[in-house]
Every structure is written in structure tokens, then in C-alpha cells.
N, C-alpha and C positions, 0 to 999 in steps of 0.2 A: 550403578549400585556400588556402595562402598563394601570392600571385603574386610571381614573381621580378622584381626590378627590373633593368632594362637599364642597362649602363654608358653613359656619354656617347658612347663610340665606337660601341657597338651602336646607339644612337639615331641617330647620324650615318649609319650604314650603312642604316638604315630610310629616312631622309630622302633619301639620294642618288638612288635611281631616280625618286622623285617630282620632284626638282629637275631631273634630266636630261630627264625627260619634258616638264616645263614649258619647258625650254630649247628642245627640239626643236619644240615648238608655239608658241614665242615668246610665252610667257605668264608673267605675274608671279603669285605666289601669296602667301597671307597666313599669318601665324602660326596663325590660327584654322583655315585649311584644312589646314595640316600637322598640327595637333592632330586634326582630323577623320579624316585618312588614317591616322595612326600611333597615336593615343591618347596622344601625348606632350604634356603640358600646355604651353600656349603660353608660360607664364611660365618654364618650364624648358628652353626650346629653345636659348637663347643659347650654352651651352657646346658642344653638339653642332654647332651651326652654326659656331662658332668653330673646331672641329676640321676641318670641311669647308673653311673659309677657309684655314687653315694648310696643309692638304694641297694645295689649289690653288696657294697661294703657292710651296710647295716644288717644284712641277712647272711653275711659270711658266704656269699656266692662268688663264683668267678666274675671278673669284671667284664661284663658283656660289651661294654663300650670299646674294648680292645680289638674288636673285629672291624672297626671302622678305621681305615688307614688312608694316608696320603698316596695319591697315584705316583708321586715323585719319589718319596722315601720308602714307601711300603710299610710305614710305621704310623701309629696313632700320632695326632698332633701333640705339640709340647704341653706338658702338664696333664695329659689325659692318656694314660694314668700317670700319676706323679713320678717323674724321673725314673722310669723303668729303662733298663738297658734293652737292646734289641733281643738278646737271649731271654730276658725275663718276659718280654712281650710274647715271644714264641711259646714259652712255657705256659703263660696265662691263656693264650689262645687254645692250646691243647686241653687245658682244664675246662675251658668253655665248651669245647667240642664234646667232651664226655659227660658233662653235667646234665642231669635230667630236668631240662627246662619245662617239659610237658607236665611234670608233676607239681607245677606251681602256677597259680593264677597270674594273669597279666595284671600289672599294677594299674591303678587308676591315677588320674592326675594328682589327686590329693595325697596319694601314697608316695608320690615322687617329689613332693614339695621339700625343699631343703629345710633343715632344722634351724 
């Protein structure tokens, strides 16, 4: 039986609760961990994480995608978020940890579609 491929937005919807849970527990996660939880290859996560970043930006929320980091560098991949320094990433992660994620509905795939 052929397995159906998820769209980038559907992948982002799968990642969202993992990231919100990490935020509530003040945890950083890795691309490898996201792959383990979702089955989404770590090399293919950037577009879905970019949709999460864009959604957060549109709502003036902390950039939830900043919780996903490389196991090698301890930082998000290049361009996600756009050209932040390590210090800026740490500050953004602190904002993520104190944000009230439970006060907001989980987005649907159509909510995450890029403009």
C-alpha cells in the first residue's frame, strides 16, 4: 500500500503540539527528536518550521520554531529564524517559555499556509 505524503502545512500541524509541549516544559528539542516523534525526516523539516515561524510572526507571538535546534550547534538551522545571533535565539527561547500557548488554539493546516 502506498503511503500518502503530508503537505508542509500538515507536517507543521504535527510539529505544533510537540513544540508547545516543549515550551510548557521549558525544553529545547532537536531535529532528530522531531523526526523521532513525527517520522518527518530531519532534512525536510525546514519548510514546515518556516510555516510555524511565519504563523507566529503574523500573530506577533514568540517564534516557536526556535526551540528546534541542531544537535551539533545547539542553534536553529540557518535562516530559521532569519539571521539571529546565538544571544537573540536564547532571548527568543525565553520568550517562548513564558508565552501562554494554552490560551491559543492549535492552528489548522490551512492556517499555516504561506501567504
